[in-house]
Structure formats: structure tokens, C-alpha cells
C-alpha positions, 0 to 999 in steps of 0.5 A: 778114114771113110768118106760119105756119099761115094766120095762126093765130087772127088771121083769127078775131080781126081784127074784135075787134082792130079793135073794141078797138084805139082803146080799148086802144092809141089811139096805134096808127097804123092799124087792126089789119086794115090792118096784118095785110094788109101781111104774108104768110101760108102756106096750112098748114091741114092740109087744112081748107078752112074754115080756108083760107077764113077766112084768105082772107076775113079777110086776102085771098087775095092775102096767102097763099102755098103752105105745107106742114109738110114734113118733118112731113107726108109721103105722102097728108097732104102731097098733101092739104096742096097739093090742098085749095087746089083745093077748089071752095070756093076760087075758081080765081083764089084758088087760082092766087094762092096756088099761084103768082102771090103768090109771084112777086109777093113775090119779084119773079120772072116767072111761068112763064106770062108769061116770055119764051121764048128 
């Protein structure tokens, strides 16, 4: 399952869900944060680095995939939707995962950097 918009409010509510689930739904087999880290999320954050940082910190950079709001974003807004992933507040390894390696892992394809040459 892939969740749009970096998980929406979930990254900000995950601790609350963990704190309350045993009282609200004691039959739940795993903590909500564990279940949330089994899903995939897109990086759509409209260029707002703190939102991407929150999703990465809360859900794991290894669960984020490049996403845009095409065709609703175009021109400079579209460019920002991709470029902000390389912001200095996002580590190089997180950016690389979001932009490439997470998708190759999810879809089971070889990374271009690791693909054998003919």
C-alpha cells in the first residue's frame, strides 16, 4: 500500500496512536508505528522540507518514494517538488533512497548503478 502526501498527518500522530492503542483497541496485534512502517509513502510535501523531514523521521526514509502532484503541479512548482529532496536538511543517503533505491527495492528491479553492462 502506498499512502499519498507523505502520510498526511500520520507522522505527527504516530506517537499518540502508540500511546493510546492498547486502551482504544487492545486486540490490535502490533503497535501502530510498527504497522505504519510496513507501508510506503510518497514524498509529496509541496517543497516543505519540515514535512518531508517529519515523514522520514517518523516513518523511515526507507519507506518514502518520489512523488509529485503531476499534472496539478507544473513548471517551477513541479521542479521544486523534486529538488527539495536534495535540501541539506535531508541527508544524501535519505535523498538517494527516496529518489531511487526505495523504488527499485519495492518493484524488485536492479538499480541502474548496479545493473550489469551488456
